[in-house]
mmCIF file as gemmi writes it, N, C-alpha and C atoms, coordinates in Angstrom:
data_model
loop_
_atom_site.group_PDB
_atom_site.id
_atom_site.type_symbol
_atom_site.label_atom_id
_atom_site.label_alt_id
_atom_site.label_comp_id
_atom_site.label_asym_id
_atom_site.label_entity_id
_atom_site.label_seq_id
_atom_site.pdbx_PDB_ins_code
_atom_site.Cartn_x
_atom_site.Cartn_y
_atom_site.Cartn_z
_atom_site.occupancy
_atom_site.B_iso_or_equiv
_atom_site.pdbx_formal_charge
_atom_site.auth_seq_id
_atom_site.auth_asym_id
_atom_site.pdbx_PDB_model_num
ATOM 1 N N . MET Axp A 1 ? 0.82 -1.178 0 1 0 ? 1 A 1
ATOM 2 C CA . MET Axp A 1 ? 0 0 0 1 0 ? 1 A 1
ATOM 3 C C . MET Axp A 1 ? 0.876 1.259 0 1 0 ? 1 A 1
ATOM 4 N N . ASP Axp A 2 ? 1.965 1.213 0.762 1 0 ? 2 A 1
ATOM 5 C CA . ASP Axp A 2 ? 2.844 2.386 0.823 1 0 ? 2 A 1
ATOM 6 C C . ASP Axp A 2 ? 3.433 2.735 -0.542 1 0 ? 2 A 1
ATOM 7 N N . HIS Axp A 3 ? 3.89 1.718 -1.262 1 0 ? 3 A 1
ATOM 8 C CA . HIS Axp A 3 ? 4.473 1.979 -2.58 1 0 ? 3 A 1
ATOM 9 C C . HIS Axp A 3 ? 3.421 2.489 -3.557 1 0 ? 3 A 1
ATOM 10 N N . PHE Axp A 4 ? 2.234 1.91 -3.527 1 0 ? 4 A 1
ATOM 11 C CA . PHE Axp A 4 ? 1.149 2.379 -4.387 1 0 ? 4 A 1
ATOM 12 C C . PHE Axp A 4 ? 0.837 3.84 -4.079 1 0 ? 4 A 1
ATOM 13 N N . THR Axp A 5 ? 0.754 4.179 -2.794 1 0 ? 5 A 1
ATOM 14 C CA . THR Axp A 5 ? 0.441 5.55 -2.402 1 0 ? 5 A 1
ATOM 15 C C . THR Axp A 5 ? 1.538 6.512 -2.846 1 0 ? 5 A 1
ATOM 16 N N . ARG Axp A 6 ? 2.793 6.112 -2.704 1 0 ? 6 A 1
ATOM 17 C CA . ARG Axp A 6 ? 3.905 6.95 -3.149 1 0 ? 6 A 1
ATOM 18 C C . ARG Axp A 6 ? 3.784 7.227 -4.65 1 0 ? 6 A 1
ATOM 19 N N . CYS Axp A 7 ? 3.5 6.189 -5.437 1 0 ? 7 A 1
ATOM 20 C CA . CYS Axp A 7 ? 3.347 6.362 -6.891 1 0 ? 7 A 1
ATOM 21 C C . CYS Axp A 7 ? 2.164 7.261 -7.215 1 0 ? 7 A 1
ATOM 22 N N . MET Axp A 8 ? 1.074 7.037 -6.528 1 0 ? 8 A 1
ATOM 23 C CA . MET Axp A 8 ? -0.12 7.845 -6.772 1 0 ? 8 A 1
ATOM 24 C C . MET Axp A 8 ? 0.135 9.316 -6.418 1 0 ? 8 A 1
ATOM 25 N N . ALA Axp A 9 ? 0.84 9.568 -5.319 1 0 ? 9 A 1
ATOM 26 C CA . ALA Axp A 9 ? 1.159 10.942 -4.917 1 0 ? 9 A 1
ATOM 27 C C . ALA Axp A 9 ? 2.03 11.623 -5.973 1 0 ? 9 A 1
ATOM 28 N N . LEU Axp A 10 ? 3.001 10.89 -6.512 1 0 ? 10 A 1
ATOM 29 C CA . LEU Axp A 10 ? 3.856 11.455 -7.562 1 0 ? 10 A 1
ATOM 30 C C . LEU Axp A 10 ? 3.047 11.769 -8.814 1 0 ? 10 A 1
ATOM 31 N N . ASP Axp A 11 ? 2.155 10.876 -9.203 1 0 ? 11 A 1
ATOM 32 C CA . ASP Axp A 11 ? 1.298 11.111 -10.371 1 0 ? 11 A 1
ATOM 33 C C . ASP Axp A 11 ? 0.384 12.313 -10.151 1 0 ? 11 A 1
ATOM 34 N N . GLU Axp A 12 ? -0.257 12.376 -9.004 1 0 ? 12 A 1
ATOM 35 C CA . GLU Axp A 12 ? -1.198 13.455 -8.727 1 0 ? 12 A 1
ATOM 36 C C . GLU Axp A 12 ? -0.508 14.816 -8.611 1 0 ? 12 A 1
ATOM 37 N N . ALA Axp A 13 ? 0.774 14.82 -8.217 1 0 ? 13 A 1
ATOM 38 C CA . ALA Axp A 13 ? 1.524 16.073 -8.103 1 0 ? 13 A 1
ATOM 39 C C . ALA Axp A 13 ? 1.733 16.735 -9.464 1 0 ? 13 A 1
ATOM 40 N N . LEU Axp A 14 ? 1.546 15.991 -10.538 1 0 ? 14 A 1
ATOM 41 C CA . LEU Axp A 14 ? 1.694 16.542 -11.88 1 0 ? 14 A 1
ATOM 42 C C . LEU Axp A 14 ? 0.522 17.432 -12.276 1 0 ? 14 A 1
ATOM 43 N N . TYR Axp A 15 ? -0.595 17.335 -11.557 1 0 ? 15 A 1
ATOM 44 C CA . TYR Axp A 15 ? -1.796 18.09 -11.887 1 0 ? 15 A 1
ATOM 45 C C . TYR Axp A 15 ? -1.951 19.294 -10.959 1 0 ? 15 A 1
ATOM 46 N N . PRO Axp A 16 ? -2.45 20.401 -11.511 1 0 ? 16 A 1
ATOM 47 C CA . PRO Axp A 16 ? -2.617 21.599 -10.667 1 0 ? 16 A 1
ATOM 48 C C . PRO Axp A 16 ? -3.494 21.362 -9.436 1 0 ? 16 A 1
ATOM 49 N N . ASN Axp A 17 ? -4.517 20.575 -9.573 1 0 ? 17 A 1
ATOM 50 C CA . ASN Axp A 17 ? -5.421 20.27 -8.458 1 0 ? 17 A 1
ATOM 51 C C . ASN Axp A 17 ? -5.427 18.774 -8.166 1 0 ? 17 A 1
ATOM 52 N N . GLY Axp A 18 ? -4.242 18.165 -8.227 1 0 ? 18 A 1
ATOM 53 C CA . GLY Axp A 18 ? -4.131 16.726 -7.998 1 0 ? 18 A 1
ATOM 54 C C . GLY Axp A 18 ? -4.557 16.338 -6.593 1 0 ? 18 A 1
ATOM 55 N N . ALA Axp A 19 ? -5.017 15.136 -6.47 1 0 ? 19 A 1
ATOM 56 C CA . ALA Axp A 19 ? -5.482 14.615 -5.178 1 0 ? 19 A 1
ATOM 57 C C . ALA Axp A 19 ? -4.315 14.479 -4.207 1 0 ? 19 A 1
ATOM 58 N N . LYS Axp A 20 ? -4.588 14.731 -2.954 1 0 ? 20 A 1
ATOM 59 C CA . LYS Axp A 20 ? -3.625 14.471 -1.895 1 0 ? 20 A 1
ATOM 60 C C . LYS Axp A 20 ? -3.96 13.109 -1.318 1 0 ? 20 A 1
ATOM 61 N N . VAL Axp A 21 ? -2.96 12.251 -1.229 1 0 ? 21 A 1
ATOM 62 C CA . VAL Axp A 21 ? -3.184 10.88 -0.764 1 0 ? 21 A 1
ATOM 63 C C . VAL Axp A 21 ? -2.238 10.555 0.382 1 0 ? 21 A 1
ATOM 64 N N . CYS Axp A 22 ? -2.641 9.57 1.165 1 0 ? 22 A 1
ATOM 65 C CA . CYS Axp A 22 ? -1.831 9.172 2.309 1 0 ? 22 A 1
ATOM 66 C C . CYS Axp A 22 ? -2.142 7.732 2.682 1 0 ? 22 A 1
ATOM 67 N N . SER Axp A 23 ? -1.1 6.944 2.851 1 0 ? 23 A 1
ATOM 68 C CA . SER Axp A 23 ? -1.23 5.598 3.395 1 0 ? 23 A 1
ATOM 69 C C . SER Axp A 23 ? -1.119 5.752 4.908 1 0 ? 23 A 1
ATOM 70 N N . LEU Axp A 24 ? -2.213 5.539 5.59 1 0 ? 24 A 1
ATOM 71 C CA . LEU Axp A 24 ? -2.309 5.845 7.015 1 0 ? 24 A 1
ATOM 72 C C . LEU Axp A 24 ? -2.26 4.586 7.87 1 0 ? 24 A 1
ATOM 73 N N . ALA Axp A 25 ? -1.329 4.537 8.815 1 0 ? 25 A 1
ATOM 74 C CA . ALA Axp A 25 ? -1.2 3.4 9.736 1 0 ? 25 A 1
ATOM 75 C C . ALA Axp A 25 ? -2.116 3.649 10.938 1 0 ? 25 A 1
ATOM 76 N N . PRO Axp A 26 ? -3.178 2.862 11.082 1 0 ? 26 A 1
ATOM 77 C CA . PRO Axp A 26 ? -4.127 3.108 12.164 1 0 ? 26 A 1
ATOM 78 C C . PRO Axp A 26 ? -3.794 2.402 13.474 1 0 ? 26 A 1
ATOM 79 N N . GLY Axp A 27 ? -2.852 1.465 13.446 1 0 ? 27 A 1
ATOM 80 C CA . GLY Axp A 27 ? -2.584 0.673 14.644 1 0 ? 27 A 1
ATOM 81 C C . GLY Axp A 27 ? -3.505 -0.536 14.686 1 0 ? 27 A 1
ATOM 82 N N . VAL Axp A 28 ? -3.499 -1.223 15.799 1 0 ? 28 A 1
ATOM 83 C CA . VAL Axp A 28 ? -4.306 -2.434 15.955 1 0 ? 28 A 1
ATOM 84 C C . VAL Axp A 28 ? -5.647 -2.033 16.566 1 0 ? 28 A 1
ATOM 85 N N . ILE Axp A 29 ? -6.711 -2.398 15.892 1 0 ? 29 A 1
ATOM 86 C CA . ILE Axp A 29 ? -8.063 -1.983 16.272 1 0 ? 29 A 1
ATOM 87 C C . ILE Axp A 29 ? -8.812 -3.186 16.845 1 0 ? 29 A 1
ATOM 88 N N . ASP Axp A 30 ? -9.527 -2.963 17.929 1 0 ? 30 A 1
ATOM 89 C CA . ASP Axp A 30 ? -10.259 -4.039 18.603 1 0 ? 30 A 1
ATOM 90 C C . ASP Axp A 30 ? -11.577 -4.324 17.884 1 0 ? 30 A 1
ATOM 91 N N . THR Axp A 31 ? -11.485 -5.123 16.829 1 0 ? 31 A 1
ATOM 92 C CA . THR Axp A 31 ? -12.643 -5.488 16.014 1 0 ? 31 A 1
ATOM 93 C C . THR Axp A 31 ? -13.045 -6.938 16.301 1 0 ? 31 A 1
ATOM 94 N N . ASP Axp A 32 ? -14.083 -7.393 15.637 1 0 ? 32 A 1
ATOM 95 C CA . ASP Axp A 32 ? -14.497 -8.79 15.761 1 0 ? 32 A 1
ATOM 96 C C . ASP Axp A 32 ? -13.391 -9.738 15.321 1 0 ? 32 A 1
ATOM 97 N N . MET Axp A 33 ? -12.584 -9.311 14.357 1 0 ? 33 A 1
ATOM 98 C CA . MET Axp A 33 ? -11.47 -10.147 13.925 1 0 ? 33 A 1
ATOM 99 C C . MET Axp A 33 ? -10.48 -10.352 15.076 1 0 ? 33 A 1
ATOM 100 N N . GLN Axp A 34 ? -10.264 -9.317 15.875 1 0 ? 34 A 1
ATOM 101 C CA . GLN Axp A 34 ? -9.379 -9.445 17.029 1 0 ? 34 A 1
ATOM 102 C C . GLN Axp A 34 ? -9.935 -10.455 18.034 1 0 ? 34 A 1
ATOM 103 N N . VAL Axp A 35 ? -11.222 -10.446 18.231 1 0 ? 35 A 1
ATOM 104 C CA . VAL Axp A 35 ? -11.857 -11.415 19.137 1 0 ? 35 A 1
ATOM 105 C C . VAL Axp A 35 ? -11.585 -12.83 18.637 1 0 ? 35 A 1
ATOM 106 N N . GLN Axp A 36 ? -11.735 -13.035 17.335 1 0 ? 36 A 1
ATOM 107 C CA . GLN Axp A 36 ? -11.476 -14.357 16.751 1 0 ? 36 A 1
ATOM 108 C C . GLN Axp A 36 ? -10.011 -14.747 16.898 1 0 ? 36 A 1
ATOM 109 N N . LEU Axp A 37 ? -9.107 -13.795 16.674 1 0 ? 37 A 1
ATOM 110 C CA . LEU Axp A 37 ? -7.679 -14.092 16.806 1 0 ? 37 A 1
ATOM 111 C C . LEU Axp A 37 ? -7.331 -14.493 18.236 1 0 ? 37 A 1
ATOM 112 N N . ARG Axp A 38 ? -7.897 -13.791 19.197 1 0 ? 38 A 1
ATOM 113 C CA . ARG Axp A 38 ? -7.585 -14.073 20.601 1 0 ? 38 A 1
ATOM 114 C C . ARG Axp A 38 ? -8.166 -15.398 21.076 1 0 ? 38 A 1
ATOM 115 N N . SER Axp A 39 ? -9.159 -15.906 20.366 1 0 ? 39 A 1
ATOM 116 C CA . SER Axp A 39 ? -9.762 -17.175 20.769 1 0 ? 39 A 1
ATOM 117 C C . SER Axp A 39 ? -9.265 -18.349 19.918 1 0 ? 39 A 1
ATOM 118 N N . ALA Axp A 40 ? -8.266 -18.089 19.1 1 0 ? 40 A 1
ATOM 119 C CA . ALA Axp A 40 ? -7.739 -19.138 18.215 1 0 ? 40 A 1
ATOM 120 C C . ALA Axp A 40 ? -6.941 -20.177 18.996 1 0 ? 40 A 1
ATOM 121 N N . ASP Axp A 41 ? -6.829 -21.333 18.409 1 0 ? 41 A 1
ATOM 122 C CA . ASP Axp A 41 ? -6.019 -22.417 18.962 1 0 ? 41 A 1
ATOM 123 C C . ASP Axp A 41 ? -4.544 -22.074 18.779 1 0 ? 41 A 1
ATOM 124 N N . PRO Axp A 42 ? -3.775 -21.96 19.863 1 0 ? 42 A 1
ATOM 125 C CA . PRO Axp A 42 ? -2.355 -21.609 19.752 1 0 ? 42 A 1
ATOM 126 C C . PRO Axp A 42 ? -1.554 -22.567 18.86 1 0 ? 42 A 1
ATOM 127 N N . ALA Axp A 43 ? -1.997 -23.802 18.74 1 0 ? 43 A 1
ATOM 128 C CA . ALA Axp A 43 ? -1.298 -24.752 17.878 1 0 ? 43 A 1
ATOM 129 C C . ALA Axp A 43 ? -1.434 -24.365 16.402 1 0 ? 43 A 1
ATOM 130 N N . GLN Axp A 44 ? -2.555 -23.719 16.073 1 0 ? 44 A 1
ATOM 131 C CA . GLN Axp A 44 ? -2.786 -23.319 14.685 1 0 ? 44 A 1
ATOM 132 C C . GLN Axp A 44 ? -2.433 -21.852 14.429 1 0 ? 44 A 1
ATOM 133 N N . PHE Axp A 45 ? -2.366 -21.052 15.501 1 0 ? 45 A 1
ATOM 134 C CA . PHE Axp A 45 ? -2.041 -19.63 15.377 1 0 ? 45 A 1
ATOM 135 C C . PHE Axp A 45 ? -1.117 -19.238 16.523 1 0 ? 45 A 1
ATOM 136 N N . PRO Axp A 46 ? 0.186 -19.46 16.341 1 0 ? 46 A 1
ATOM 137 C CA . PRO Axp A 46 ? 1.145 -19.235 17.429 1 0 ? 46 A 1
ATOM 138 C C . PRO Axp A 46 ? 1.172 -17.796 17.959 1 0 ? 46 A 1
ATOM 139 N N . ASP Axp A 47 ? 0.739 -16.815 17.168 1 0 ? 47 A 1
ATOM 140 C CA . ASP Axp A 47 ? 0.752 -15.415 17.614 1 0 ? 47 A 1
ATOM 141 C C . ASP Axp A 47 ? -0.424 -15.053 18.509 1 0 ? 47 A 1
ATOM 142 N N . VAL Axp A 48 ? -1.253 -16.016 18.857 1 0 ? 48 A 1
ATOM 143 C CA . VAL Axp A 48 ? -2.435 -15.72 19.667 1 0 ? 48 A 1
ATOM 144 C C . VAL Axp A 48 ? -2.049 -15.037 20.979 1 0 ? 48 A 1
ATOM 145 N N . ILE Axp A 49 ? -0.932 -15.421 21.561 1 0 ? 49 A 1
ATOM 146 C CA . ILE Axp A 49 ? -0.508 -14.83 22.824 1 0 ? 49 A 1
ATOM 147 C C . ILE Axp A 49 ? -0.188 -13.34 22.659 1 0 ? 49 A 1
ATOM 148 N N . ASN Axp A 50 ? 0.393 -12.967 21.516 1 0 ? 50 A 1
ATOM 149 C CA . ASN Axp A 50 ? 0.693 -11.554 21.266 1 0 ? 50 A 1
ATOM 150 C C . ASN Axp A 50 ? -0.575 -10.715 21.214 1 0 ? 50 A 1
ATOM 151 N N . PHE Axp A 51 ? -1.581 -11.212 20.524 1 0 ? 51 A 1
ATOM 152 C CA . PHE Axp A 51 ? -2.839 -10.477 20.416 1 0 ? 51 A 1
ATOM 153 C C . PHE Axp A 51 ? -3.573 -10.446 21.756 1 0 ? 51 A 1
ATOM 154 N N . SER Axp A 52 ? -3.502 -11.539 22.486 1 0 ? 52 A 1
ATOM 155 C CA . SER Axp A 52 ? -4.116 -11.579 23.821 1 0 ? 52 A 1
ATOM 156 C C . SER Axp A 52 ? -3.425 -10.582 24.755 1 0 ? 52 A 1
ATOM 157 N N . ASN Axp A 53 ? -2.105 -10.513 24.667 1 0 ? 53 A 1
ATOM 158 C CA . ASN Axp A 53 ? -1.364 -9.567 25.499 1 0 ? 53 A 1
ATOM 159 C C . ASN Axp A 53 ? -1.684 -8.119 25.147 1 0 ? 53 A 1
ATOM 160 N N . MET Axp A 54 ? -1.784 -7.811 23.857 1 0 ? 54 A 1
ATOM 161 C CA . MET Axp A 54 ? -2.144 -6.442 23.455 1 0 ? 54 A 1
ATOM 162 C C . MET Axp A 54 ? -3.495 -6.045 24.039 1 0 ? 54 A 1
ATOM 163 N N . HIS Axp A 55 ? -4.437 -6.978 23.999 1 0 ? 55 A 1
ATOM 164 C CA . HIS Axp A 55 ? -5.77 -6.714 24.545 1 0 ? 55 A 1
ATOM 165 C C . HIS Axp A 55 ? -5.689 -6.529 26.056 1 0 ? 55 A 1
ATOM 166 N N . ALA Axp A 56 ? -5.008 -7.424 26.734 1 0 ? 56 A 1
ATOM 167 C CA . ALA Axp A 56 ? -4.91 -7.366 28.195 1 0 ? 56 A 1
ATOM 168 C C . ALA Axp A 56 ? -4.205 -6.1 28.675 1 0 ? 56 A 1
ATOM 169 N N . GLN Axp A 57 ? -3.276 -5.59 27.875 1 0 ? 57 A 1
ATOM 170 C CA . GLN Axp A 57 ? -2.509 -4.398 28.25 1 0 ? 57 A 1
ATOM 171 C C . GLN Axp A 57 ? -3.122 -3.099 27.725 1 0 ? 57 A 1
ATOM 172 N N . GLY Axp A 58 ? -4.328 -3.196 27.162 1 0 ? 58 A 1
ATOM 173 C CA . GLY Axp A 58 ? -5.017 -1.999 26.677 1 0 ? 58 A 1
ATOM 174 C C . GLY Axp A 58 ? -4.347 -1.339 25.481 1 0 ? 58 A 1
ATOM 175 N N . GLN Axp A 59 ? -3.711 -2.132 24.63 1 0 ? 59 A 1
ATOM 176 C CA . GLN Axp A 59 ? -2.987 -1.588 23.486 1 0 ? 59 A 1
ATOM 177 C C . GLN Axp A 59 ? -3.808 -1.555 22.198 1 0 ? 59 A 1
ATOM 178 N N . LEU Axp A 60 ? -5.082 -1.893 22.287 1 0 ? 60 A 1
ATOM 179 C CA . LEU Axp A 60 ? -5.938 -1.869 21.105 1 0 ? 60 A 1
ATOM 180 C C . LEU Axp A 60 ? -6.812 -0.618 21.127 1 0 ? 60 A 1
ATOM 181 N N . SER Axp A 61 ? -6.99 -0.004 19.974 1 0 ? 61 A 1
ATOM 182 C CA . SER Axp A 61 ? -7.886 1.144 19.861 1 0 ? 61 A 1
ATOM 183 C C . SER Axp A 61 ? -9.286 0.643 19.519 1 0 ? 61 A 1
ATOM 184 N N . SER Axp A 62 ? -10.279 1.35 19.994 1 0 ? 62 A 1
ATOM 185 C CA . SER Axp A 62 ? -11.649 1.004 19.605 1 0 ? 62 A 1
ATOM 186 C C . SER Axp A 62 ? -11.894 1.526 18.188 1 0 ? 62 A 1
ATOM 187 N N . PRO Axp A 63 ? -12.864 0.957 17.492 1 0 ? 63 A 1
ATOM 188 C CA . PRO Axp A 63 ? -13.188 1.476 16.166 1 0 ? 63 A 1
ATOM 189 C C . PRO Axp A 63 ? -13.561 2.961 16.207 1 0 ? 63 A 1
ATOM 190 N N . ALA Axp A 64 ? -14.266 3.383 17.234 1 0 ? 64 A 1
ATOM 191 C CA . ALA Axp A 64 ? -14.662 4.797 17.336 1 0 ? 64 A 1
ATOM 192 C C . ALA Axp A 64 ? -13.442 5.696 17.54 1 0 ? 64 A 1
ATOM 193 N N . GLN Axp A 65 ? -12.506 5.278 18.396 1 0 ? 65 A 1
ATOM 194 C CA . GLN Axp A 65 ? -11.279 6.06 18.601 1 0 ? 65 A 1
ATOM 195 C C . GLN Axp A 65 ? -10.492 6.179 17.297 1 0 ? 65 A 1
ATOM 196 N N . THR Axp A 66 ? -10.396 5.072 16.593 1 0 ? 66 A 1
ATOM 197 C CA . THR Axp A 66 ? -9.649 5.063 15.339 1 0 ? 66 A 1
ATOM 198 C C . THR Axp A 66 ? -10.309 5.961 14.309 1 0 ? 66 A 1
ATOM 199 N N . ALA Axp A 67 ? -11.618 5.875 14.181 1 0 ? 67 A 1
ATOM 200 C CA . ALA Axp A 67 ? -12.344 6.726 13.23 1 0 ? 67 A 1
ATOM 201 C C . ALA Axp A 67 ? -12.13 8.197 13.568 1 0 ? 67 A 1
ATOM 202 N N . SER Axp A 68 ? -12.165 8.537 14.825 1 0 ? 68 A 1
ATOM 203 C CA . SER Axp A 68 ? -11.946 9.916 15.247 1 0 ? 68 A 1
ATOM 204 C C . SER Axp A 68 ? -10.547 10.388 14.866 1 0 ? 68 A 1
ATOM 205 N N . ARG Axp A 69 ? -9.551 9.532 15.067 1 0 ? 69 A 1
ATOM 206 C CA . ARG Axp A 69 ? -8.172 9.886 14.707 1 0 ? 69 A 1
ATOM 207 C C . ARG Axp A 69 ? -7.999 10.039 13.201 1 0 ? 69 A 1
ATOM 208 N N . VAL Axp A 70 ? -8.655 9.159 12.432 1 0 ? 70 A 1
ATOM 209 C CA . VAL Axp A 70 ? -8.583 9.257 10.971 1 0 ? 70 A 1
ATOM 210 C C . VAL Axp A 70 ? -9.19 10.584 10.514 1 0 ? 70 A 1
ATOM 211 N N . LEU Axp A 71 ? -10.357 10.905 11.014 1 0 ? 71 A 1
ATOM 212 C CA . LEU Axp A 71 ? -11.012 12.164 10.619 1 0 ? 71 A 1
ATOM 213 C C . LEU Axp A 71 ? -10.167 13.372 11.008 1 0 ? 71 A 1
ATOM 214 N N . ALA Axp A 72 ? -9.571 13.34 12.186 1 0 ? 72 A 1
ATOM 215 C CA . ALA Axp A 72 ? -8.705 14.445 12.613 1 0 ? 72 A 1
ATOM 216 C C . ALA Axp A 72 ? -7.493 14.563 11.693 1 0 ? 72 A 1
ATOM 217 N N . TYR Axp A 73 ? -6.936 13.433 11.277 1 0 ? 73 A 1
ATOM 218 C CA . TYR Axp A 73 ? -5.778 13.452 10.386 1 0 ? 73 A 1
ATOM 219 C C . TYR Axp A 73 ? -6.154 14.046 9.036 1 0 ? 73 A 1
ATOM 220 N N . LEU Axp A 74 ? -7.329 13.699 8.531 1 0 ? 74 A 1
ATOM 221 C CA . LEU Axp A 74 ? -7.781 14.192 7.225 1 0 ? 74 A 1
ATOM 222 C C . LEU Axp A 74 ? -7.937 15.706 7.199 1 0 ? 74 A 1
ATOM 223 N N . THR Axp A 75 ? -8.214 16.314 8.338 1 0 ? 75 A 1
ATOM 224 C CA . THR Axp A 75 ? -8.444 17.763 8.376 1 0 ? 75 A 1
ATOM 225 C C . THR Axp A 75 ? -7.19 18.556 8.748 1 0 ? 75 A 1
ATOM 226 N N . ARG Axp A 76 ? -6.074 17.878 8.953 1 0 ? 76 A 1
ATOM 227 C CA . ARG Axp A 76 ? -4.825 18.576 9.28 1 0 ? 76 A 1
ATOM 228 C C . ARG Axp A 76 ? -4.368 19.432 8.098 1 0 ? 76 A 1
ATOM 229 N N . SER Axp A 77 ? -3.787 20.561 8.389 1 0 ? 77 A 1
ATOM 230 C CA . SER Axp A 77 ? -3.327 21.453 7.319 1 0 ? 77 A 1
ATOM 231 C C . SER Axp A 77 ? -2.186 20.833 6.512 1 0 ? 77 A 1
ATOM 232 N N . ASP Axp A 78 ? -1.454 19.902 7.105 1 0 ? 78 A 1
ATOM 233 C CA . ASP Axp A 78 ? -0.349 19.275 6.383 1 0 ? 78 A 1
ATOM 234 C C . ASP Axp A 78 ? -0.724 17.948 5.719 1 0 ? 78 A 1
ATOM 235 N N . PHE Axp A 79 ? -2.027 17.634 5.7 1 0 ? 79 A 1
ATOM 236 C CA . PHE Axp A 79 ? -2.446 16.387 5.055 1 0 ? 79 A 1
ATOM 237 C C . PHE Axp A 79 ? -1.983 16.379 3.603 1 0 ? 79 A 1
ATOM 238 N N . GLY Axp A 80 ? -1.37 15.292 3.204 1 0 ? 80 A 1
ATOM 239 C CA . GLY Axp A 80 ? -0.902 15.13 1.83 1 0 ? 80 A 1
ATOM 240 C C . GLY Axp A 80 ? 0.518 15.61 1.606 1 0 ? 80 A 1
ATOM 241 N N . SER Axp A 81 ? 1.131 16.209 2.621 1 0 ? 81 A 1
ATOM 242 C CA . SER Axp A 81 ? 2.519 16.655 2.451 1 0 ? 81 A 1
ATOM 243 C C . SER Axp A 81 ? 3.471 15.457 2.436 1 0 ? 81 A 1
ATOM 244 N N . SER Axp A 82 ? 3.038 14.345 2.996 1 0 ? 82 A 1
ATOM 245 C CA . SER Axp A 82 ? 3.787 13.09 2.969 1 0 ? 82 A 1
ATOM 246 C C . SER Axp A 82 ? 2.828 11.982 2.559 1 0 ? 82 A 1
ATOM 247 N N . PRO Axp A 83 ? 3.287 11.031 1.765 1 0 ? 83 A 1
ATOM 248 C CA . PRO Axp A 83 ? 2.392 9.944 1.374 1 0 ? 83 A 1
ATOM 249 C C . PRO Axp A 83 ? 2.164 8.922 2.483 1 0 ? 83 A 1
ATOM 250 N N . PHE Axp A 84 ? 2.79 9.13 3.647 1 0 ? 84 A 1
ATOM 251 C CA . PHE Axp A 84 ? 2.644 8.188 4.766 1 0 ? 84 A 1
ATOM 252 C C . PHE Axp A 84 ? 2.231 8.938 6.016 1 0 ? 84 A 1
ATOM 253 N N . GLY Axp A 85 ? 1.372 8.305 6.8 1 0 ? 85 A 1
ATOM 254 C CA . GLY Axp A 85 ? 0.95 8.878 8.07 1 0 ? 85 A 1
ATOM 255 C C . GLY Axp A 85 ? 0.779 7.789 9.111 1 0 ? 85 A 1
ATOM 256 N N . ASP Axp A 86 ? 0.718 8.199 10.361 1 0 ? 86 A 1
ATOM 257 C CA . ASP Axp A 86 ? 0.622 7.244 11.46 1 0 ? 86 A 1
ATOM 258 C C . ASP Axp A 86 ? -0.223 7.859 12.556 1 0 ? 86 A 1
ATOM 259 N N . ILE Axp A 87 ? -1.29 7.188 12.942 1 0 ? 87 A 1
ATOM 260 C CA . ILE Axp A 87 ? -2.152 7.707 14.008 1 0 ? 87 A 1
ATOM 261 C C . ILE Axp A 87 ? -2.113 6.823 15.246 1 0 ? 87 A 1
ATOM 262 N N . ARG Axp A 88 ? -1.132 5.93 15.295 1 0 ? 88 A 1
ATOM 263 C CA . ARG Axp A 88 ? -0.994 5.085 16.481 1 0 ? 88 A 1
ATOM 264 C C . ARG Axp A 88 ? -0.504 5.934 17.646 1 0 ? 88 A 1
ATOM 265 N N . ASP Axp A 89 ? -0.85 5.491 18.849 1 0 ? 89 A 1
ATOM 266 C CA . ASP Axp A 89 ? -0.382 6.199 20.045 1 0 ? 89 A 1
ATOM 267 C C . ASP Axp A 89 ? 1.087 6.021 20.232 1 0 ? 89 A 1
């Protein structure tokens, strides 16, 4: 995604009103997929302990928190100045 975004940003910079794009790293979000990962059989998914630990240590963002951070990032005056962004804590 990062390479695609970099290419797209270079292409769009050729136009007077080209789109501003950004590949945004949101961090790990506590979704239904996370629930499934944490309940997986460790024999079939050895990383289950890592995901369980992130949850236990409060390292997951809620979908609402993440959406709020994404929207705040989109309205920043410097949005699009870099093809990469990060909203993780």
